[in-house]
PyMOL CGO cylinders between C-alpha atoms (Angstrom):
from pymol import cmd
from pymol.cgo import CYLINDER

trace = [
    CYLINDER, 111.18, 235.83, 243.56, 112.31, 234.65, 240.22, 0.3, 1, 1, 1, 1, 1, 1,
    CYLINDER, 112.31, 234.65, 240.22, 115.08, 236.78, 239.30, 0.3, 1, 1, 1, 1, 1, 1,
    CYLINDER, 115.08, 236.78, 239.30, 114.41, 235.58, 235.06, 0.3, 1, 1, 1, 1, 1, 1,
    CYLINDER, 114.41, 235.58, 235.06, 110.13, 236.44, 235.13, 0.3, 1, 1, 1, 1, 1, 1,
    CYLINDER, 110.13, 236.44, 235.13, 109.23, 237.35, 232.02, 0.3, 1, 1, 1, 1, 1, 1,
    CYLINDER, 109.23, 237.35, 232.02, 105.73, 238.46, 231.12, 0.3, 1, 1, 1, 1, 1, 1,
    CYLINDER, 105.73, 238.46, 231.12, 104.82, 235.26, 229.88, 0.3, 1, 1, 1, 1, 1, 1,
    CYLINDER, 104.82, 235.26, 229.88, 105.36, 234.19, 233.99, 0.3, 1, 1, 1, 1, 1, 1,
    CYLINDER, 105.36, 234.19, 233.99, 102.53, 236.96, 234.52, 0.3, 1, 1, 1, 1, 1, 1,
    CYLINDER, 102.53, 236.96, 234.52, 100.08, 235.18, 232.04, 0.3, 1, 1, 1, 1, 1, 1,
    CYLINDER, 100.08, 235.18, 232.04, 101.07, 231.55, 233.09, 0.3, 1, 1, 1, 1, 1, 1,
    CYLINDER, 101.07, 231.55, 233.09, 100.55, 232.46, 236.66, 0.3, 1, 1, 1, 1, 1, 1,
    CYLINDER, 100.55, 232.46, 236.66, 96.87, 231.67, 238.39, 0.3, 1, 1, 1, 1, 1, 1,
    CYLINDER, 96.87, 231.67, 238.39, 96.77, 235.04, 239.87, 0.3, 1, 1, 1, 1, 1, 1,
    CYLINDER, 96.77, 235.04, 239.87, 93.66, 236.26, 242.29, 0.3, 1, 1, 1, 1, 1, 1,
    CYLINDER, 93.66, 236.26, 242.29, 93.22, 239.31, 240.19, 0.3, 1, 1, 1, 1, 1, 1,
    CYLINDER, 93.22, 239.31, 240.19, 93.80, 238.79, 236.45, 0.3, 1, 1, 1, 1, 1, 1,
    CYLINDER, 93.80, 238.79, 236.45, 96.06, 237.78, 234.00, 0.3, 1, 1, 1, 1, 1, 1,
    CYLINDER, 96.06, 237.78, 234.00, 97.31, 239.85, 230.90, 0.3, 1, 1, 1, 1, 1, 1,
    CYLINDER, 97.31, 239.85, 230.90, 94.59, 242.92, 230.79, 0.3, 1, 1, 1, 1, 1, 1,
    CYLINDER, 94.59, 242.92, 230.79, 92.93, 242.19, 227.46, 0.3, 1, 1, 1, 1, 1, 1,
    CYLINDER, 92.93, 242.19, 227.46, 93.85, 244.35, 224.40, 0.3, 1, 1, 1, 1, 1, 1,
    CYLINDER, 93.85, 244.35, 224.40, 91.09, 246.50, 223.45, 0.3, 1, 1, 1, 1, 1, 1,
    CYLINDER, 91.09, 246.50, 223.45, 91.30, 248.52, 220.29, 0.3, 1, 1, 1, 1, 1, 1,
    CYLINDER, 91.30, 248.52, 220.29, 89.55, 251.92, 219.09, 0.3, 1, 1, 1, 1, 1, 1,
    CYLINDER, 89.55, 251.92, 219.09, 89.86, 253.54, 215.44, 0.3, 1, 1, 1, 1, 1, 1,
    CYLINDER, 89.86, 253.54, 215.44, 91.92, 256.84, 215.44, 0.3, 1, 1, 1, 1, 1, 1,
    CYLINDER, 91.92, 256.84, 215.44, 88.87, 258.83, 214.54, 0.3, 1, 1, 1, 1, 1, 1,
    CYLINDER, 88.87, 258.83, 214.54, 86.42, 257.90, 217.09, 0.3, 1, 1, 1, 1, 1, 1,
    CYLINDER, 86.42, 257.90, 217.09, 85.81, 260.09, 219.42, 0.3, 1, 1, 1, 1, 1, 1,
    CYLINDER, 85.81, 260.09, 219.42, 87.56, 260.60, 222.87, 0.3, 1, 1, 1, 1, 1, 1,
    CYLINDER, 87.56, 260.60, 222.87, 84.19, 260.16, 224.39, 0.3, 1, 1, 1, 1, 1, 1,
    CYLINDER, 84.19, 260.16, 224.39, 83.72, 256.64, 222.86, 0.3, 1, 1, 1, 1, 1, 1,
    CYLINDER, 83.72, 256.64, 222.86, 87.33, 255.67, 224.01, 0.3, 1, 1, 1, 1, 1, 1,
    CYLINDER, 87.33, 255.67, 224.01, 86.18, 256.99, 227.79, 0.3, 1, 1, 1, 1, 1, 1,
    CYLINDER, 86.18, 256.99, 227.79, 82.88, 254.48, 227.33, 0.3, 1, 1, 1, 1, 1, 1,
    CYLINDER, 82.88, 254.48, 227.33, 85.08, 251.79, 226.36, 0.3, 1, 1, 1, 1, 1, 1,
    CYLINDER, 85.08, 251.79, 226.36, 87.63, 251.91, 229.05, 0.3, 1, 1, 1, 1, 1, 1,
    CYLINDER, 87.63, 251.91, 229.05, 84.88, 252.41, 231.36, 0.3, 1, 1, 1, 1, 1, 1,
    CYLINDER, 84.88, 252.41, 231.36, 83.03, 249.61, 230.18, 0.3, 1, 1, 1, 1, 1, 1,
    CYLINDER, 83.03, 249.61, 230.18, 85.55, 247.13, 229.92, 0.3, 1, 1, 1, 1, 1, 1,
    CYLINDER, 85.55, 247.13, 229.92, 87.14, 248.52, 233.37, 0.3, 1, 1, 1, 1, 1, 1,
    CYLINDER, 87.14, 248.52, 233.37, 90.83, 249.82, 231.38, 0.3, 1, 1, 1, 1, 1, 1,
    CYLINDER, 90.83, 249.82, 231.38, 93.34, 251.86, 231.51, 0.3, 1, 1, 1, 1, 1, 1,
    CYLINDER, 93.34, 251.86, 231.51, 93.86, 252.35, 227.60, 0.3, 1, 1, 1, 1, 1, 1,
    CYLINDER, 93.86, 252.35, 227.60, 93.23, 251.74, 224.62, 0.3, 1, 1, 1, 1, 1, 1,
    CYLINDER, 93.23, 251.74, 224.62, 95.88, 250.89, 221.38, 0.3, 1, 1, 1, 1, 1, 1,
    CYLINDER, 95.88, 250.89, 221.38, 94.72, 253.08, 218.44, 0.3, 1, 1, 1, 1, 1, 1,
    CYLINDER, 94.72, 253.08, 218.44, 94.49, 251.54, 215.26, 0.3, 1, 1, 1, 1, 1, 1,
    CYLINDER, 94.49, 251.54, 215.26, 95.34, 253.76, 211.86, 0.3, 1, 1, 1, 1, 1, 1,
    CYLINDER, 95.34, 253.76, 211.86, 94.08, 253.13, 208.46, 0.3, 1, 1, 1, 1, 1, 1,
    CYLINDER, 94.08, 253.13, 208.46, 95.94, 250.37, 207.97, 0.3, 1, 1, 1, 1, 1, 1,
    CYLINDER, 95.94, 250.37, 207.97, 94.72, 248.70, 210.95, 0.3, 1, 1, 1, 1, 1, 1,
    CYLINDER, 94.72, 248.70, 210.95, 98.13, 248.96, 212.56, 0.3, 1, 1, 1, 1, 1, 1,
    CYLINDER, 98.13, 248.96, 212.56, 98.85, 250.11, 215.67, 0.3, 1, 1, 1, 1, 1, 1,
    CYLINDER, 98.85, 250.11, 215.67, 99.32, 254.01, 215.30, 0.3, 1, 1, 1, 1, 1, 1,
    CYLINDER, 99.32, 254.01, 215.30, 99.05, 255.13, 218.96, 0.3, 1, 1, 1, 1, 1, 1,
    CYLINDER, 99.05, 255.13, 218.96, 97.89, 254.68, 222.45, 0.3, 1, 1, 1, 1, 1, 1,
    CYLINDER, 97.89, 254.68, 222.45, 95.28, 256.35, 224.54, 0.3, 1, 1, 1, 1, 1, 1,
    CYLINDER, 95.28, 256.35, 224.54, 94.98, 256.07, 228.28, 0.3, 1, 1, 1, 1, 1, 1,
    CYLINDER, 94.98, 256.07, 228.28, 92.77, 258.11, 230.94, 0.3, 1, 1, 1, 1, 1, 1,
    CYLINDER, 92.77, 258.11, 230.94, 95.61, 260.23, 231.56, 0.3, 1, 1, 1, 1, 1, 1,
    CYLINDER, 95.61, 260.23, 231.56, 95.30, 261.32, 228.22, 0.3, 1, 1, 1, 1, 1, 1,
    CYLINDER, 95.30, 261.32, 228.22, 91.67, 261.95, 228.47, 0.3, 1, 1, 1, 1, 1, 1,
    CYLINDER, 91.67, 261.95, 228.47, 92.41, 263.77, 231.97, 0.3, 1, 1, 1, 1, 1, 1,
    CYLINDER, 92.41, 263.77, 231.97, 94.99, 266.25, 230.47, 0.3, 1, 1, 1, 1, 1, 1,
    CYLINDER, 94.99, 266.25, 230.47, 94.34, 266.51, 227.11, 0.3, 1, 1, 1, 1, 1, 1,
    CYLINDER, 94.34, 266.51, 227.11, 90.91, 267.29, 226.96, 0.3, 1, 1, 1, 1, 1, 1,
    CYLINDER, 90.91, 267.29, 226.96, 88.72, 267.48, 230.15, 0.3, 1, 1, 1, 1, 1, 1,
    CYLINDER, 88.72, 267.48, 230.15, 91.88, 270.12, 231.69, 0.3, 1, 1, 1, 1, 1, 1,
    CYLINDER, 91.88, 270.12, 231.69, 91.57, 271.95, 228.89, 0.3, 1, 1, 1, 1, 1, 1,
    CYLINDER, 91.57, 271.95, 228.89, 87.91, 272.18, 228.38, 0.3, 1, 1, 1, 1, 1, 1,
    CYLINDER, 87.91, 272.18, 228.38, 87.93, 270.44, 225.35, 0.3, 1, 1, 1, 1, 1, 1,
    CYLINDER, 87.93, 270.44, 225.35, 84.18, 268.57, 224.03, 0.3, 1, 1, 1, 1, 1, 1,
    CYLINDER, 84.18, 268.57, 224.03, 85.24, 264.73, 223.83, 0.3, 1, 1, 1, 1, 1, 1,
    CYLINDER, 85.24, 264.73, 223.83, 82.18, 264.50, 221.46, 0.3, 1, 1, 1, 1, 1, 1,
    CYLINDER, 82.18, 264.50, 221.46, 83.69, 266.39, 218.86, 0.3, 1, 1, 1, 1, 1, 1,
    CYLINDER, 83.69, 266.39, 218.86, 87.73, 265.33, 219.73, 0.3, 1, 1, 1, 1, 1, 1,
    CYLINDER, 87.73, 265.33, 219.73, 88.96, 262.54, 217.52, 0.3, 1, 1, 1, 1, 1, 1,
    CYLINDER, 88.96, 262.54, 217.52, 91.22, 260.09, 219.53, 0.3, 1, 1, 1, 1, 1, 1,
    CYLINDER, 91.22, 260.09, 219.53, 94.34, 260.93, 216.99, 0.3, 1, 1, 1, 1, 1, 1,
    CYLINDER, 94.34, 260.93, 216.99, 94.52, 264.56, 218.00, 0.3, 1, 1, 1, 1, 1, 1,
    CYLINDER, 94.52, 264.56, 218.00, 95.29, 262.64, 221.83, 0.3, 1, 1, 1, 1, 1, 1,
    CYLINDER, 95.29, 262.64, 221.83, 97.03, 259.73, 221.41, 0.3, 1, 1, 1, 1, 1, 1,
    CYLINDER, 97.03, 259.73, 221.41, 100.49, 259.03, 222.50, 0.3, 1, 1, 1, 1, 1, 1,
    CYLINDER, 100.49, 259.03, 222.50, 102.32, 257.95, 219.23, 0.3, 1, 1, 1, 1, 1, 1,
    CYLINDER, 102.32, 257.95, 219.23, 105.03, 256.62, 220.30, 0.3, 1, 1, 1, 1, 1, 1,
    CYLINDER, 105.03, 256.62, 220.30, 104.12, 253.36, 221.37, 0.3, 1, 1, 1, 1, 1, 1,
    CYLINDER, 104.12, 253.36, 221.37, 106.19, 251.55, 224.01, 0.3, 1, 1, 1, 1, 1, 1,
    CYLINDER, 106.19, 251.55, 224.01, 105.56, 247.81, 223.57, 0.3, 1, 1, 1, 1, 1, 1,
    CYLINDER, 105.56, 247.81, 223.57, 107.08, 244.52, 225.21, 0.3, 1, 1, 1, 1, 1, 1,
    CYLINDER, 107.08, 244.52, 225.21, 106.93, 240.68, 224.32, 0.3, 1, 1, 1, 1, 1, 1,
    CYLINDER, 106.93, 240.68, 224.32, 106.09, 237.69, 225.85, 0.3, 1, 1, 1, 1, 1, 1,
    CYLINDER, 106.09, 237.69, 225.85, 109.89, 237.24, 226.75, 0.3, 1, 1, 1, 1, 1, 1,
    CYLINDER, 109.89, 237.24, 226.75, 110.57, 240.70, 227.96, 0.3, 1, 1, 1, 1, 1, 1,
    CYLINDER, 110.57, 240.70, 227.96, 112.02, 240.33, 231.71, 0.3, 1, 1, 1, 1, 1, 1,
    CYLINDER, 112.02, 240.33, 231.71, 109.58, 242.03, 234.11, 0.3, 1, 1, 1, 1, 1, 1,
    CYLINDER, 109.58, 242.03, 234.11, 112.24, 243.88, 235.54, 0.3, 1, 1, 1, 1, 1, 1,
    CYLINDER, 112.24, 243.88, 235.54, 113.17, 245.17, 231.84, 0.3, 1, 1, 1, 1, 1, 1,
    CYLINDER, 113.17, 245.17, 231.84, 109.25, 246.06, 231.87, 0.3, 1, 1, 1, 1, 1, 1,
    CYLINDER, 109.25, 246.06, 231.87, 109.27, 247.87, 234.99, 0.3, 1, 1, 1, 1, 1, 1,
    CYLINDER, 109.27, 247.87, 234.99, 112.11, 250.13, 233.98, 0.3, 1, 1, 1, 1, 1, 1,
    CYLINDER, 112.11, 250.13, 233.98, 110.51, 251.17, 230.55, 0.3, 1, 1, 1, 1, 1, 1,
    CYLINDER, 110.51, 251.17, 230.55, 107.39, 251.87, 232.20, 0.3, 1, 1, 1, 1, 1, 1,
    CYLINDER, 107.39, 251.87, 232.20, 109.32, 254.19, 234.38, 0.3, 1, 1, 1, 1, 1, 1,
    CYLINDER, 109.32, 254.19, 234.38, 111.54, 255.48, 232.02, 0.3, 1, 1, 1, 1, 1, 1,
    CYLINDER, 111.54, 255.48, 232.02, 108.59, 256.43, 229.98, 0.3, 1, 1, 1, 1, 1, 1,
    CYLINDER, 108.59, 256.43, 229.98, 106.19, 256.96, 232.61, 0.3, 1, 1, 1, 1, 1, 1,
    CYLINDER, 106.19, 256.96, 232.61, 103.63, 254.59, 231.34, 0.3, 1, 1, 1, 1, 1, 1,
    CYLINDER, 103.63, 254.59, 231.34, 101.45, 252.49, 233.58, 0.3, 1, 1, 1, 1, 1, 1,
    CYLINDER, 101.45, 252.49, 233.58, 100.32, 250.17, 230.64, 0.3, 1, 1, 1, 1, 1, 1,
    CYLINDER, 100.32, 250.17, 230.64, 102.27, 248.65, 228.06, 0.3, 1, 1, 1, 1, 1, 1,
    CYLINDER, 102.27, 248.65, 228.06, 100.89, 246.32, 225.21, 0.3, 1, 1, 1, 1, 1, 1,
    CYLINDER, 100.89, 246.32, 225.21, 102.39, 242.92, 224.60, 0.3, 1, 1, 1, 1, 1, 1,
    CYLINDER, 102.39, 242.92, 224.60, 102.77, 242.26, 220.97, 0.3, 1, 1, 1, 1, 1, 1,
    CYLINDER, 102.77, 242.26, 220.97, 104.48, 238.98, 219.18, 0.3, 1, 1, 1, 1, 1, 1,
    CYLINDER, 104.48, 238.98, 219.18, 104.97, 239.01, 215.70, 0.3, 1, 1, 1, 1, 1, 1,
    CYLINDER, 104.97, 239.01, 215.70, 103.31, 242.39, 215.23, 0.3, 1, 1, 1, 1, 1, 1,
    CYLINDER, 103.31, 242.39, 215.23, 99.78, 240.83, 216.92, 0.3, 1, 1, 1, 1, 1, 1,
    CYLINDER, 99.78, 240.83, 216.92, 98.88, 242.72, 220.15, 0.3, 1, 1, 1, 1, 1, 1,
    CYLINDER, 98.88, 242.72, 220.15, 98.54, 239.30, 222.45, 0.3, 1, 1, 1, 1, 1, 1,
    CYLINDER, 98.54, 239.30, 222.45, 97.67, 241.86, 225.61, 0.3, 1, 1, 1, 1, 1, 1,
    CYLINDER, 97.67, 241.86, 225.61, 98.38, 244.65, 228.16, 0.3, 1, 1, 1, 1, 1, 1,
    CYLINDER, 98.38, 244.65, 228.16, 100.29, 244.58, 231.06, 0.3, 1, 1, 1, 1, 1, 1,
    CYLINDER, 100.29, 244.58, 231.06, 99.89, 247.15, 233.68, 0.3, 1, 1, 1, 1, 1, 1,
    CYLINDER, 99.89, 247.15, 233.68, 102.05, 248.17, 236.45, 0.3, 1, 1, 1, 1, 1, 1,
    CYLINDER, 102.05, 248.17, 236.45, 99.04, 246.74, 238.76, 0.3, 1, 1, 1, 1, 1, 1,
    CYLINDER, 99.04, 246.74, 238.76, 99.98, 243.10, 236.90, 0.3, 1, 1, 1, 1, 1, 1,
    CYLINDER, 99.98, 243.10, 236.90, 103.36, 243.52, 237.99, 0.3, 1, 1, 1, 1, 1, 1,
    CYLINDER, 103.36, 243.52, 237.99, 102.54, 244.41, 241.29, 0.3, 1, 1, 1, 1, 1, 1,
    CYLINDER, 102.54, 244.41, 241.29, 100.26, 241.55, 241.86, 0.3, 1, 1, 1, 1, 1, 1,
    CYLINDER, 100.26, 241.55, 241.86, 102.96, 238.94, 240.10, 0.3, 1, 1, 1, 1, 1, 1,
    CYLINDER, 102.96, 238.94, 240.10, 105.27, 240.35, 242.66, 0.3, 1, 1, 1, 1, 1, 1,
    CYLINDER, 105.27, 240.35, 242.66, 103.42, 239.86, 245.61, 0.3, 1, 1, 1, 1, 1, 1,
    CYLINDER, 103.42, 239.86, 245.61, 101.68, 236.73, 244.56, 0.3, 1, 1, 1, 1, 1, 1,
    CYLINDER, 101.68, 236.73, 244.56, 105.51, 235.47, 244.65, 0.3, 1, 1, 1, 1, 1, 1,
    CYLINDER, 105.51, 235.47, 244.65, 106.67, 236.82, 248.47, 0.3, 1, 1, 1, 1, 1, 1,
    CYLINDER, 106.67, 236.82, 248.47, 103.61, 235.24, 249.28, 0.3, 1, 1, 1, 1, 1, 1,
    CYLINDER, 103.61, 235.24, 249.28, 104.37, 231.91, 247.93, 0.3, 1, 1, 1, 1, 1, 1,
    CYLINDER, 104.37, 231.91, 247.93, 108.14, 232.52, 249.37, 0.3, 1, 1, 1, 1, 1, 1,
    CYLINDER, 108.14, 232.52, 249.37, 107.01, 233.11, 252.61, 0.3, 1, 1, 1, 1, 1, 1,
    CYLINDER, 107.01, 233.11, 252.61, 104.83, 230.45, 252.99, 0.3, 1, 1, 1, 1, 1, 1,
    CYLINDER, 104.83, 230.45, 252.99, 107.46, 227.99, 252.12, 0.3, 1, 1, 1, 1, 1, 1,
    CYLINDER, 107.46, 227.99, 252.12, 109.59, 229.56, 254.50, 0.3, 1, 1, 1, 1, 1, 1,
    CYLINDER, 109.59, 229.56, 254.50, 107.19, 229.16, 257.35, 0.3, 1, 1, 1, 1, 1, 1,
    CYLINDER, 107.19, 229.16, 257.35, 106.80, 225.27, 256.30, 0.3, 1, 1, 1, 1, 1, 1,
    CYLINDER, 106.80, 225.27, 256.30, 110.79, 225.16, 256.60, 0.3, 1, 1, 1, 1, 1, 1,
    CYLINDER, 110.79, 225.16, 256.60, 110.65, 226.81, 259.85, 0.3, 1, 1, 1, 1, 1, 1,
    CYLINDER, 110.65, 226.81, 259.85, 107.59, 224.68, 261.24, 0.3, 1, 1, 1, 1, 1, 1,
    CYLINDER, 107.59, 224.68, 261.24, 109.48, 221.43, 260.18, 0.3, 1, 1, 1, 1, 1, 1,
    CYLINDER, 109.48, 221.43, 260.18, 112.45, 222.88, 261.96, 0.3, 1, 1, 1, 1, 1, 1,
    CYLINDER, 112.45, 222.88, 261.96, 110.36, 223.79, 264.94, 0.3, 1, 1, 1, 1, 1, 1,
    CYLINDER, 110.36, 223.79, 264.94, 109.02, 220.21, 264.94, 0.3, 1, 1, 1, 1, 1, 1,
    CYLINDER, 109.02, 220.21, 264.94, 112.31, 218.32, 264.42, 0.3, 1, 1, 1, 1, 1, 1,
    CYLINDER, 112.31, 218.32, 264.42, 114.48, 220.41, 266.86, 0.3, 1, 1, 1, 1, 1, 1,
    CYLINDER, 114.48, 220.41, 266.86, 112.58, 222.09, 269.57, 0.3, 1, 1, 1, 1, 1, 1,
    CYLINDER, 112.58, 222.09, 269.57, 115.99, 222.42, 271.31, 0.3, 1, 1, 1, 1, 1, 1,
    CYLINDER, 115.99, 222.42, 271.31, 117.62, 224.34, 268.64, 0.3, 1, 1, 1, 1, 1, 1,
    CYLINDER, 117.62, 224.34, 268.64, 116.90, 228.01, 269.70, 0.3, 1, 1, 1, 1, 1, 1,
    CYLINDER, 116.90, 228.01, 269.70, 114.02, 228.89, 272.13, 0.3, 1, 1, 1, 1, 1, 1,
    CYLINDER, 114.02, 228.89, 272.13, 111.05, 230.39, 270.18, 0.3, 1, 1, 1, 1, 1, 1,
    CYLINDER, 111.05, 230.39, 270.18, 107.24, 230.51, 270.18, 0.3, 1, 1, 1, 1, 1, 1,
    CYLINDER, 107.24, 230.51, 270.18, 104.68, 231.49, 267.70, 0.3, 1, 1, 1, 1, 1, 1,
    CYLINDER, 104.68, 231.49, 267.70, 102.71, 234.80, 269.16, 0.3, 1, 1, 1, 1, 1, 1,
    CYLINDER, 102.71, 234.80, 269.16, 98.81, 235.09, 268.38, 0.3, 1, 1, 1, 1, 1, 1,
    CYLINDER, 98.81, 235.09, 268.38, 99.65, 236.23, 264.78, 0.3, 1, 1, 1, 1, 1, 1,
    CYLINDER, 99.65, 236.23, 264.78, 101.87, 233.48, 264.32, 0.3, 1, 1, 1, 1, 1, 1,
    CYLINDER, 101.87, 233.48, 264.32, 104.74, 235.74, 264.28, 0.3, 1, 1, 1, 1, 1, 1,
    CYLINDER, 104.74, 235.74, 264.28, 108.04, 233.87, 265.42, 0.3, 1, 1, 1, 1, 1, 1,
    CYLINDER, 108.04, 233.87, 265.42, 109.18, 235.55, 268.58, 0.3, 1, 1, 1, 1, 1, 1,
    CYLINDER, 109.18, 235.55, 268.58, 112.96, 234.46, 269.52, 0.3, 1, 1, 1, 1, 1, 1,
    CYLINDER, 112.96, 234.46, 269.52, 113.76, 234.10, 273.20, 0.3, 1, 1, 1, 1, 1, 1,
]
cmd.load_cgo(trace, "trace")
């Protein structure tokens, strides 16, 4: 596993799931119902909220909708997004190390983090993106080790008496 992997590593890797999630924005005066529809339509867990100056004013997540609207029985059709958004946006850049992203997500209890470069949002990295990247790295490492083991088996069958079971696992005798 690469110890120096960065957010750009997720973007540059051909993952079977997706690269960086697209960054979707909503105006702070839109309704919570509109935000929820947008999240459902695009299958994303949060939206970046833009203020009057079209700059990032906050972030609204599925969790915000559930805990601050539905659980309180507020009307999502009458409530503006700015009333429930998180104002302190935790963000990262493409060169931010994945370990640092993971720590920041954990420390701030967030599952989505905007990727911002030169003030412009480029995408969203989620905990799911981190897990998919790490899984792909572990699978690549396992394949590489299996190939090395296969090569040793072919070249030096006398080294260690082992065999593979019906699942392909190595059994040392």
